[in-house]
C-alpha positions as CSV (number, residue, x, y, z in Angstrom):
1,M,145.2,104.0,82.2
2,R,143.2,106.8,79.6
3,L,143.8,109.1,76.9
4,L,143.1,112.5,77.9
5,G,143.6,115.2,74.9
6,K,146.7,115.0,72.8
7,G,149.6,113.8,74.3
8,M,148.2,113.5,77.8
9,I,147.7,110.1,79.7
10,V,146.7,109.7,83.1
11,L,147.6,107.3,85.6
12,T,145.3,105.4,88.0
13,L,146.5,103.5,90.6
14,T,144.9,101.3,92.9
15,G,146.2,99.2,96.2
16,A,148.2,100.1,99.0
17,M,151.9,100.4,99.4
18,L,152.9,98.4,102.6
19,A,156.4,99.1,102.5
20,W,159.2,101.5,101.1
21,T,162.1,102.3,101.0
22,C,164.5,105.1,100.4
23,A,168.0,106.1,99.7
24,A,167.8,109.4,98.4
25,R,170.7,112.0,97.4
26,G,171.8,113.6,100.9
27,Q,170.8,110.6,102.8
28,T,174.2,109.2,104.2
29,C,175.7,106.8,106.7
30,S,179.6,106.7,108.2
31,F,180.6,104.3,110.4
32,S,183.7,103.4,112.2
33,V,184.7,100.3,114.0
34,G,186.9,100.4,117.2
35,Y,187.5,99.0,120.7
36,T,189.0,96.0,118.9
37,D,192.2,95.4,120.7
38,F,192.3,92.7,123.2
39,G,194.9,94.0,125.3
40,T,197.9,91.7,126.7
41,I,196.7,87.9,127.2
42,N,197.4,85.1,128.7
43,T,197.6,82.1,126.4
44,L,198.2,79.5,129.0
45,G,195.5,79.9,131.0
46,N,192.2,77.8,130.2
47,E,189.7,80.5,129.8
48,P,189.3,82.4,126.5
49,A,190.0,86.0,126.1
50,D,187.3,88.4,125.4
51,V,187.0,91.8,124.2
52,V,183.7,93.6,123.4
53,G,183.8,96.0,120.3
54,A,181.7,98.7,119.0
55,V,180.4,100.2,115.5
56,I,179.9,103.4,115.7
57,I,177.2,105.0,113.3
58,Y,176.1,108.4,112.3
59,C,173.6,109.1,109.4
60,S,171.7,112.1,108.0
61,G,169.4,113.4,105.9
62,Y,166.5,110.8,106.6
63,S,162.8,111.0,106.2
64,T,162.0,107.3,107.0
65,P,161.0,106.1,110.2
66,M,163.9,103.4,110.6
67,V,166.9,102.4,108.4
68,R,168.2,98.9,108.3
69,M,172.2,98.5,108.1
70,C,173.5,95.3,106.8
71,L,177.0,95.1,107.7
72,N,179.3,92.7,106.3
73,I,182.8,91.6,106.7
74,S,184.8,89.2,104.7
75,T,185.2,85.4,106.0
76,I,187.8,83.3,105.7
77,E,187.2,79.9,107.2
78,D,189.7,80.8,110.4
79,R,190.2,84.2,111.2
80,K,193.5,84.5,112.8
81,L,196.1,87.4,114.4
82,T,199.7,87.0,112.6
83,G,202.8,88.2,114.8
84,P,205.9,87.4,115.2
85,S,208.0,85.4,112.7
86,G,204.6,84.7,110.9
87,A,203.1,82.9,114.1
88,T,199.3,83.1,114.2
89,I,196.5,83.1,116.9
90,N,193.2,81.7,116.1
91,Y,190.5,84.3,117.0
92,N,186.7,85.2,116.1
93,L,184.3,88.0,115.9
94,Y,180.3,87.6,116.7
95,V,177.4,89.8,116.4
96,D,175.9,88.1,119.7
97,P,177.3,88.2,123.3
98,D,177.1,84.3,123.6
99,H,179.3,83.7,120.9
100,V,177.9,81.7,118.6
101,N,177.2,83.7,115.6
102,V,180.2,84.3,113.5
103,W,180.3,88.0,112.1
104,G,180.5,87.7,108.5
105,S,178.5,88.3,105.5
106,V,175.2,87.4,103.2
107,L,178.0,86.0,100.7
108,N,179.6,83.4,103.2
109,P,177.6,80.2,104.5
110,G,177.7,79.5,108.5
111,T,178.5,83.3,108.8
112,V,176.0,86.3,109.3
113,P,175.8,89.9,108.7
114,Y,175.4,92.6,111.7
115,I,171.8,93.2,110.8
116,L,170.4,96.4,112.6
117,D,167.4,98.3,112.6
118,L,167.8,101.9,113.8
119,P,165.2,104.6,114.8
120,V,165.8,108.1,112.8
121,H,165.5,111.1,115.1
122,S,163.0,113.7,113.9
123,S,165.9,115.7,113.0
124,G,166.5,113.2,110.3
125,K,169.8,111.8,111.8
126,I,170.9,108.7,113.5
127,W,173.8,108.4,116.2
128,A,174.5,105.2,117.4
129,Q,177.3,103.0,119.1
130,E,176.2,99.4,118.9
131,P,178.3,96.2,120.1
132,F,179.9,93.1,119.0
133,Y,182.0,90.4,120.1
134,G,185.6,89.1,120.0
135,R,187.1,85.9,121.5
136,I,190.7,83.8,121.4
137,P,190.4,80.4,122.3
138,P,192.8,79.4,125.4
139,R,195.9,77.4,125.4
140,Q,197.6,78.7,122.0
141,K,201.3,77.9,121.5
142,V,202.8,81.1,120.4
143,P,205.4,83.1,121.0
144,A,205.0,86.7,123.0
145,G,204.2,89.7,121.1
146,T,201.9,91.8,119.0
147,Y,199.6,89.7,116.9
148,T,197.3,92.1,114.4
149,H,194.6,91.4,111.9
150,T,193.5,94.1,109.4
151,F,190.1,94.0,107.9
152,S,190.5,96.8,104.6
153,A,188.3,98.9,103.2
154,A,187.8,96.1,100.1
155,D,187.1,93.6,103.5
156,T,184.2,95.8,105.0
157,F,180.6,96.2,102.8
158,F,178.5,98.2,105.3
159,V,174.8,99.1,103.4
160,Y,172.3,101.2,105.1
161,V,168.4,101.4,103.8
162,G,165.7,103.7,104.9
163,Y,162.2,102.2,105.1
164,T,159.4,102.1,106.7
165,G,157.0,98.9,107.5
166,T,159.1,95.8,106.2
167,P,162.4,96.2,106.3
168,P,164.8,95.1,103.0
169,D,166.3,91.9,102.8
170,C,170.0,92.1,103.8
171,S,170.3,89.2,101.2
172,T,169.5,91.3,97.9
173,A,170.2,95.0,99.6
174,T,173.3,96.6,98.1
175,T,173.5,100.3,98.0
176,P,174.0,102.7,99.6
177,S,176.9,101.4,101.1
178,Q,180.6,102.4,102.9
179,P,183.3,100.6,103.6
180,A,184.5,100.7,107.6
181,P,188.6,99.1,107.5
182,F,189.7,98.3,111.1
183,N,192.0,96.2,112.8
184,V,191.9,93.6,115.6
185,S,194.9,93.2,117.6
186,A,196.2,91.5,120.8
187,T,199.5,91.5,122.8
188,V,201.1,88.1,124.3
189,G,203.2,88.9,127.6
190,T,205.6,86.6,128.7
191,N,204.2,84.2,131.3
192,C,205.0,80.6,133.0
193,N,203.1,78.6,134.9
194,I,204.3,76.2,138.0
195,S,203.2,73.4,139.8
196,A,204.8,70.6,142.3
197,T,203.9,67.1,143.1
198,P,204.7,66.2,147.3
199,L,207.9,64.5,147.9
200,A,207.4,61.7,150.1
201,F,209.5,59.3,151.8
202,A,208.4,56.0,152.7
203,D,207.4,55.1,156.4
204,T,210.6,53.8,158.3
205,T,211.2,52.9,161.9
206,L,214.7,53.1,161.9
207,L,216.7,55.9,160.2
208,D,219.8,53.5,159.9
209,Q,219.8,53.5,156.0
210,A,219.4,56.5,153.5
211,L,215.6,57.1,152.0
212,V,215.2,58.1,148.3
213,A,212.1,59.7,146.5
214,T,211.1,62.0,143.7
215,S,208.6,64.3,142.8
216,R,207.9,66.5,140.1
217,V,208.3,69.8,139.0
218,R,205.9,71.1,136.3
219,V,206.3,74.2,134.0
220,T,205.0,75.7,131.0
221,C,205.8,78.7,129.8
222,V,204.8,80.9,126.3
223,S,207.0,79.6,123.3
224,G,210.1,81.1,123.3
225,T,210.5,82.3,127.2
226,S,213.7,81.7,128.5
227,F,212.9,80.6,132.5
228,T,214.8,79.4,135.7
229,V,213.3,77.2,138.5
230,A,214.6,77.6,142.0
231,L,213.9,76.0,145.3
232,D,214.6,77.8,148.5
233,G,215.8,76.4,151.8
234,G,212.4,75.4,153.3
235,T,210.5,76.7,156.1
236,T,212.1,74.4,159.1
237,Q,213.3,76.6,161.9
238,G,217.4,76.2,161.1
239,G,217.0,74.7,157.3
240,T,218.8,76.2,154.6
241,I,219.8,75.7,150.9
242,A,222.9,73.7,151.6
243,A,221.2,71.9,154.6
244,R,217.4,71.3,154.5
245,K,215.5,69.7,157.4
246,L,212.4,68.4,158.5
247,A,210.6,69.6,161.1
248,R,208.3,67.0,163.4
249,T,205.0,67.5,163.1
250,E,203.7,66.5,166.7
251,G,206.1,69.5,168.0
252,G,209.5,69.5,169.7
253,A,212.8,70.7,168.6
254,E,213.2,67.6,166.9
255,T,214.3,67.4,163.3
256,I,215.6,65.0,160.5
257,D,218.2,66.1,158.0
258,Y,217.5,65.7,154.1
259,Q,218.2,67.2,150.6
260,I,217.0,67.9,147.4
261,Y,219.0,67.6,144.4
262,S,218.9,68.0,140.2
263,D,220.6,65.0,139.3
264,A,219.6,61.2,139.6
265,A,223.2,60.6,141.2
266,R,222.1,63.2,143.9
267,V,225.1,65.1,144.0
268,Q,223.7,68.5,142.6
269,I,221.9,70.4,144.9
270,W,218.7,72.2,143.6
271,G,218.7,75.7,144.8
272,D,218.7,79.1,144.1
273,G,222.1,79.1,141.8
274,T,224.2,80.6,144.6
275,N,227.2,78.6,146.2
276,G,227.3,76.1,143.9
277,T,223.7,74.9,143.8
278,A,221.9,74.1,140.9
279,V,218.7,75.7,139.0
280,A,216.6,74.4,136.6
281,Q,216.1,76.2,133.3
282,G,214.7,75.9,129.7
283,V,212.9,77.6,127.4
284,G,209.4,77.3,126.5
285,T,207.7,75.7,124.2
286,G,203.4,76.2,125.0
287,A,203.8,72.9,126.6
288,A,204.2,71.6,129.7
289,Q,207.8,70.3,130.6
290,T,208.9,68.3,133.8
291,F,211.5,68.1,135.9
292,T,212.3,65.6,138.4
293,V,212.9,66.7,142.1
294,Y,215.4,63.8,143.6
295,G,215.4,63.8,147.7
296,Q,217.4,62.0,149.7
297,V,217.2,61.6,154.0
298,P,220.9,60.2,154.8
299,P,221.0,57.8,158.1
300,Q,220.2,59.5,161.2
301,P,219.6,56.5,163.6
302,G,217.8,57.4,167.0
303,K,215.3,59.8,166.3
304,A,212.1,60.2,168.0
305,A,209.2,58.8,165.9
306,G,206.9,61.1,164.3
307,H,205.6,62.6,161.2
308,Y,208.1,64.9,159.7
309,H,207.7,67.6,157.0
310,D,209.3,70.8,155.3
311,T,207.5,73.3,153.1
312,I,210.1,74.2,149.9
313,T,208.8,77.1,147.7
314,A,209.7,77.2,144.1
315,T,209.9,80.2,142.5
316,I,210.0,80.6,138.4
317,G,212.0,83.4,137.0
318,F,211.6,84.5,133.1
């Protein structure tokens, strides 16, 4: 620095400026966050529910070639969607499609801000739609209904800084910024799964005594879902709910009478609820519920040797 005359100062600058940032007046960005509805999800399945959201970005007034975006959202230990009677569903948002890096902020260890480096158009503007990824883990025991989580303006802190050369560090970049409140939602529909084990009677040479056997029907329904389980009359020709029959596998018209009951005493026929028959019923808890099937073949001497079978269809109503 040297003085040239009264009150005049001349500054001599040396070196090179490798990068510079700019947040001058008139340079601005706006953000909106969307596509964050998971839709109707199946909480009974073994696969997670996924959604691809988007941050929609519009910027103007830039003379720098690039703008760095440091998109911060509040982070709690476990993100939850809240639904009927305060029931909650665990979920999270990620910046990568592999669902590894939790979208959070520079203030929360174990999470990361969503960092974007976007080129500026010759007009000084940016238009972009950048994806992020949501996931709900499977097998959550919750009632049917709508679940939501709101990120308020205070929960979102989206920083944007124009630059040339080396981008600014998101851990120190704090201005300028804009909020971008958004909601995340999912709907749990009423749903049930059903499975059954075979009802296998022991081998015998003479049907001069009754044969008994048991099997299981396993039902899993969304918590709070009322359900019934009905059994039909089988596939053997001439068989009905009231008079079920086993058909000879080796062919021919020979059949063996048998019956299925809902009680260990083998009194109440398990059918479709008509003509005095019973159905199994219950209310879902999100966990599997097991119903015992009681089978019986009454004495029927003189039947031809062979393998006999029938196929029963169990229908769950909810």
